[in-house]
C-alpha angles and dihedrals in degrees: 000000000000090000092065095045123138110264111234122222145140127028111351107174128201111246111226122220107248117213130191120244091271097053108258118119116276097216094180090049092050090051091049088058090049087054091049090052092052095044090047089058103261111162094213144352130237122204131205106012135144088282088054092063086240091170090059092057122089120226096262093048091053094047093047095048095046090053092045092049092046090055093045097046089044095182097308088128133357111284114209116197117221104221102173116134140161091245117053092220091059092050089055090051094048091050090053090049089054090055089053089051092054099258118164097214143356125239113206132178116229103261116248089217089073098042093126099028114074092175091058091043090053091048091050093054091046090052092048092050094047090047095054105022090220134126109263128226113200111217107211103191124166125248135313091031095037144354103268085224114211110260094239088062094045089054091046089055091052093049092046099045114052091199092062103092102144138048129195103206116199105154116109132288084033098176094053090044092052090052092049094045093050089052094047098044099040114175092353088086125058095193146348121219132199127226131165092115090300090285093146099027101130092052089046095051092048088055092053105268109164092220146309135272107205134153110287110236095101100034094140090057093048092049091050090049094053092043089057092048093047090051090054095255099129092161091056090047090052092050088054091046092052089052090059095053100087090051091045089055090057092042091055087063105032100029109170092017093057091048092052095041090054091047089049094048088050090055094244097115133027101213129040092196114154127195097191119090120251144102120312125220114257125208092274090052089050091051090049091049091050090053091050093048092050088057088054096043093114090064101025111045115209128219110284092008 
């Protein structure tokens, strides 16, 4: 079954969890964002990831939304289940739920519980793969979100667990780490992806990254950027990349709030409610965001534009 798996590539955004203004999940709003990602040219969808506020969702919310998104996406693009969890047994269960929802692979953070025990780490990923029957993407994020596992250990995991065929490498410097990981893992890995909001995407692509897995609020721009690069127009890709930098500066501070505020300003969602802690945009930040979006309006249409 894994031999006939769908190959992942291109822009594969993280789908945020949309909430209504009182805090419960807005399922219809979340599915509208999934449609937006697909219509904007995304080549896959991940849910839930760090940008989905997965650690703010309870078990039943996660299981319900993975099933709902699986039904809604219905094979239009690959659906990658985010199965990361504080407790390894939960991660295994979430990966299995993704398989039931029609997901094509499972993305899992290296569990902190096994930070100093590679034998236990390897056994965990084998159990996750056996429990879901899906290809596995190891998400190697830096602390505090993840472990920032040494590349020698990531490569060892890939060689030891046949189901591990992808890595999302987010520890810095990501480009150098991708080059080193590709050398260390050899044919054990099919592809390495970048994340970190696509902050380093040109360097990553030049080093052979198969794609990028950013937050979703500027999917059209990311798709246009990768299309230029794939067509051999590196200068055009760099121009697109440079246009993302002001928004990335804001995203580095406001994270989920920036993603949802942009989606709201673009008329895609009604509420920008965020459960996760962090700074909120004040009226000056909102004015600055409006100015940045106006400068991108040829690529990112705004509500009523």
